[in-house]
C-alpha positions in Angstrom: 126.8 101.9 20.2 128.3 99.4 22.7 126.2 96.6 23.5 125.2 96.7 27.3 126.2 93.5 29.4 123.4 91.3 30.6 122.9 91.8 34.4 122.9 88.0 35.8 120.0 87.2 37.7 120.9 86.2 41.4 119.7 82.8 42.2 116.8 82.4 44.1 116.7 81.8 47.8 115.9 78.1 48.7 113.5 77.8 51.1 114.6 75.5 53.8 112.3 72.5 54.9 112.2 69.7 57.1 110.1 66.7 57.9 110.0 64.3 61.5 108.7 61.2 60.0 109.3 59.3 63.3 110.4 60.9 66.4 110.8 58.5 69.4 112.8 59.9 72.9 112.8 58.2 75.9 113.9 59.7 79.2 115.2 62.9 78.5 115.3 65.9 81.0 115.5 69.6 80.2 115.9 72.5 82.6 114.7 75.8 81.4 115.7 78.9 83.3 113.5 82.2 83.4 114.9 85.5 83.9 112.1 86.6 86.7 112.0 83.0 88.7 114.8 81.7 90.9 113.4 78.2 90.3 113.8 76.5 87.0 110.7 74.7 84.8 112.3 71.2 84.8 110.7 68.7 82.2 111.2 65.0 82.5 109.8 63.3 79.2 109.4 59.5 79.8 108.3 58.7 76.3 107.9 61.1 73.2 106.6 59.6 70.1 105.8 61.7 67.0 104.7 59.6 63.7 103.6 61.2 60.1 101.6 58.4 58.2 102.1 58.1 54.3 98.5 60.5 54.2 100.6 63.1 56.3 98.7 62.6 59.6 100.8 63.4 63.1 100.5 61.2 65.8 101.1 62.2 69.1 101.7 60.3 72.3 103.8 62.1 75.0 104.3 61.3 78.5 106.1 63.3 81.6 106.8 65.3 84.3 106.5 69.3 84.3 107.6 70.5 87.7 106.6 67.3 89.2 103.0 67.8 87.7 101.9 64.7 85.0 101.9 66.0 81.7 100.4 63.7 78.9 99.3 64.8 75.0 97.7 62.1 73.1 96.1 62.0 69.7 96.2 62.7 66.0 96.0 65.7 64.0 95.5 65.5 60.4 96.9 66.9 57.5 99.8 68.4 59.6 100.6 71.2 56.8 97.3 72.3 58.2 98.9 73.8 61.0 101.2 76.2 59.1 99.3 76.3 55.7 95.6 76.3 56.8 92.9 74.4 55.2 91.0 71.3 56.6 92.0 69.8 60.0 90.6 67.0 61.6 92.0 66.3 65.2 91.2 64.5 68.7 93.8 65.5 71.4 93.8 64.5 74.9 95.9 66.6 77.2 96.4 65.9 80.7 98.4 68.5 83.1 98.5 67.4 86.6 94.8 66.1 87.6 93.7 68.7 84.7 92.3 67.1 81.5 91.4 68.7 78.3 89.8 66.6 74.9 89.3 68.2 72.3 88.0 66.3 68.9 86.6 67.4 65.5 87.4 69.4 62.4 88.3 73.1 61.5 87.5 73.9 57.2 90.5 76.4 57.2 92.6 76.6 60.6 94.7 79.8 59.5 91.3 81.2 59.2 89.9 79.6 62.1 86.7 79.1 60.2 84.1 76.7 59.6 84.8 75.0 62.9 83.0 71.5 64.6 84.7 71.4 67.4 84.0 69.6 70.9 86.0 70.3 74.1 85.9 69.0 77.1 87.8 69.9 80.3 87.9 69.4 83.8 89.8 69.3 87.0 89.8 69.3 90.5 90.3 73.3 90.9 89.1 76.2 88.9 91.0 78.6 90.4 94.4 77.1 89.7 93.3 77.7 85.7 92.8 81.1 86.4 95.8 82.0 87.9 97.6 80.0 85.3 95.9 82.4 82.6 96.5 85.4 84.7 92.4 86.1 85.0 90.9 87.4 87.9 89.7 84.7 90.4 86.0 83.7 89.4 85.2 81.0 91.4 87.0 77.8 93.0 86.5 74.4 93.1 86.3 71.4 90.8 85.3 72.1 87.5 83.8 70.0 84.4 82.5 72.1 81.5 81.9 71.4 77.4 82.2 73.9 74.7 81.0 72.8 71.4 81.8 75.0 68.2 79.6 74.3 65.1 79.6 76.1 62.1 75.8 77.0 61.3 76.0 79.0 58.3 79.0 80.5 56.3 80.4 82.9 58.3 78.6 82.1 61.2 80.0 79.7 64.7 77.6 78.5 67.1 78.7 78.1 70.5 77.3 75.8 73.5 78.6 75.8 76.8 77.8 73.6 79.7 79.3 73.1 82.9 80.6 73.9 86.3 83.4 76.1 87.3 83.7 75.4 90.7 81.0 77.2 92.3 79.9 79.0 89.5 77.4 76.7 86.9 77.0 78.1 83.4 74.9 77.4 80.5 74.5 79.3 77.1 74.5 79.4 73.5 75.0 81.8 70.7 76.8 82.8 67.8 79.7 84.6 66.7 80.5 86.1 62.9 84.2 84.5 63.6 86.4 82.9 66.5 89.4 85.3 66.5 88.3 88.5 67.2 84.5 88.6 66.6 82.6 91.7 65.9 78.7 90.6 66.0 77.5 87.9 68.2 74.0 86.7 69.8 
């Protein structure tokens, strides 16, 4: 009997990978046209710096204007690959959007699973109703807001949370536990 010819293996697909070591932009403008809006969103970057260190920590420094509102993001994330691979991630970030501020610091044991959070958040601004409108939430309260949220791993598979602050005229103070941060099933 005649020998069958061996089938050639198809070459394995090579995954595309890229890495930005250092990015430094100054004076850049971008207009984004949205279908359902008559006016485009105009983004003007005065400065955008992204730097990756030898230990794969990302340092971010972005300052600009979005639709005539100040936008700034400063801080660091380490290691960078935790954003897409999961695993332990440390961070310290400050975001300013107009007169609204968000500061977040801490760590997450596994970012992909959003498990093992030890994170402190503080957010403040002049008008809470602007935030609820932006998020398409029902109006809860109006006026200045200033609040702190802490997420802390209290036991394996349990995240403790504490909230304390003012959301306009609504004052909140509470604590509890969740079995998981994303789509929780049990909480107290």
